[in-house]
Residue, then its C-alpha position, 0 to 999 in steps of 0.5 A: m859458539l866455538d868448539r873446545r879446540s877453536r877456543v884453545i887456538a884462540a887463547i894461543n893466538i892471543a898469548s903470541a900476540v902478546d909476546s909480539a907486543d912486548g918485542a916491539l914495546l922497547p924499540a918503539v921508545y929508543g927515541a925516548l930513552e936515547s933523549e931522556l936516559e941518554m942511551g945511544p944505539g950502542v948502549l940500546g943494543q946492549l939492553a937488547l942483547y941482554s934480554s935476548l940472551a936471557a930469553t935464548l937460554s931459557l927457550p930449551i927449558w920451557g921447551q922441556v917443561a912444555d913436553q912434560r905437560r902433555s895435556v892441552g890444560g897443563r900447557v894453557q896454563l903456562l901461557i897464562g903464567g907468562c901473561v901475568a909475569w909479563a903484566v908485573l914486570t912491564a909495569l915495574t919497568g915503567l918505573t925505572s931510571s937506570f940502565w942496569d934496572l931496565c936490563l934486570l927487568r927486561s931479562l926477567n920479562a923475556v924469560a917469562l914470555a920465552m915459554i910461549n913459543p915452544v908452548a904455542g908451536s907444540l899446541i899448534a902441530d898437536l891440533h892441526p894434521a900435516e896438510q893444514r899446519g903451513r895455514a894454521f902457523g901463518i894464522n898465528e904469525v898473523c896474530k903476532s904481527t898484529g900484536s907487534i904493530i899495535g905494540a910498536y904504535l901505542a908505545g910510540k904514540s903514548g910517549a908523544m901524547l902523554g909526555s913519557w915513555r913510562y906510560a907505555f909500559f903501565g898500560f901494557g901491563i893492564v893489556a897483559l892481565c886482560a889477556a891472561l883473563c881472556i886466555r883463562c875464559l877461552a880455555y876454561d874447560s881444557m883447564a880442568h884436564t891438566s894431568d899427564a894423561p895424554e888426550s886423543g892424538r897426543s903422544v904416549a911415548p915415554r918421557v925423554g931426558v934432556g940429554r936424550a932430547l937433544q941428542v935425537v934432535c940434533s942428529s937430524a940433518t934437517f933440523r941443524l940446516i934450518v937452525l943454521h938458516g935461522v941463525f943467519g936469518s934472525i939477525p936481520y930482524h933483531s937489526l931492524g929493531f932501529l927502524a923507528l930511530w932510523f925514520q926519526s933520524g931522517g926527518v920523521k919528528d912524530a915518534g908515533l909516526a916513526a914507529a908506525l912507519g917502522s911497523s910496515l914490515r909487520v903490517g906486510g907480515i900480516v899478508g905474507n903469513i897467510l900467503g906463505g902458510k897457503l903457498g906452503d901447503m898448496a906446495a907441500h900437496r904438489s910436491p910432498l918432499h920439496g915443495r915447501v923448500y921451493v917456497a922457502q927458497l923463493a922467499d929467500v931470493l925475492r927479498l935481497p933487492l927490496v933491502y938494497l932499494i930501502f937503505h939507498v932511498g932512505v927518508q926523503n925530505g921527511s917522508g919515509s913513505m917509500a921506504a916504508a912501502l918497500l918494507f911492506l913488500i918485504g913483510c909480504i915475502a919474508p915470513w914464507v920461510n918460516v910458516g910455509a917451510n920451517r915450522p911445518i917441516l920441523s913438526e914432521i921430522i921429530s916424534p910429536s912427543l919432542r915437538a916443544r923441545i925442538f921448537g925450543y931448541q930451534l929458538g934458543l939456537e937462532g936467539i944466540s946469534a941474533s942477540l950477539f950479532g943483531a942489535p948490538l952489531v948495529g949499534h956498534l957499526a953505526e957508532r964506531v965504524y959509520g960515525y953516528h953521533r947521539p944528538a944532545k937534548g934539544e939538539a936535532w939529528r944530522h943527515s949523517d946520522h941517519v945515513a950511518l944508522g941505515n948503513a949499519m942495519f944495511v950490512c946487518v940485513m943483507g949479509p946474512w940474508m944472502f947466505c940464507a939464499f943458499l942454505f935451503t938448497l941443501i935441505h932438498f937433499t936431507y928432508p925427504h928421508e927424515a919426513q918419511r921416518g918421522q911420519k912413521i914414528g908419529e903414526k906409531e905413537v898415535e896408534e898406541v894412544v888409539 
């Protein structure tokens, strides 16, 4: 029988999996949207842009709301609300037939689900001591990767088996309702305590206004560097949303298989998140003020040659197995930055009463960059620079289309990650002092609880 804390953690991970499944849902049916609704990479990039911007702009607001709901039960209620909203909006998406209807529903859906990351991040940090946070964030990211893989595969496969991409959205609407019910059942005893009275270990610091909170968070040089790293580092992940379409244009005819191959990055992420969290905790134990930074630097450097190989190998003879294997290796390495360094470091440098907001601000600022320069830039480069030609109904893709899409993704992945490899060096100079200051603030607030 799981104790109360374990059940709340399970509820957090289910909500995170739902969020990631939604993120993989639309890219998995890009091919179907291109053929049925005649949307090329440029239009699909705009669709991704609008939904990403909607989520990005709402993240700081959700961070504020989550920090005001200081009880665990109050924040769990937000997770349930997000899943219910996802269920309704996802089902409605399956009924749309125009670009602007899709934009509206996906944007509203993105706003609803944007709350999950800051809420989950603050709960994980509150429920785990500093020396276990890397592993805890790693497990949470594994659940996200699993949700992404299942979402991408089922979305692509349902379209192929049932004849329409719409059934994927109807089905996931039901899944979201089931997820909300599971969270409610797991956290039933926490739901009885939803007042603002703090629980053991939770900060009782006075409420901080939006302007003051933003000033406190942004005064941290480490926070600014991590956000700048994320601004560039998140662009590649949004750019790789075209992987399923890239595999299809290379000769992988089955949409479900193309989505599965494109999910190799996420499959590797299952290993990478566990490994990265463990490595981060071990490195922090050996070198508390520099260990996590070393782990992030190593990951930033190791993934660069793999990116080069992927888009120069491509899909050969209708098989994307080699590219998928390389994507898997990147997935095993790339998550070290987030779970081994970024999230544990952010949990340590700021007052516990501002944790949801710091995650909200971080994800919001990073999301703006990813929204503007991720999928939209890939679509623009593919069509306007490298000569991608959207095939008409019944027309086969040309090899030049595969190359054009691959070149566009390569530019949008390699460039930002090269810059990221440099940025973490600077955190060696800012983090030690801020970590020690954050520890003192946290100890003071916990003493007030006791």
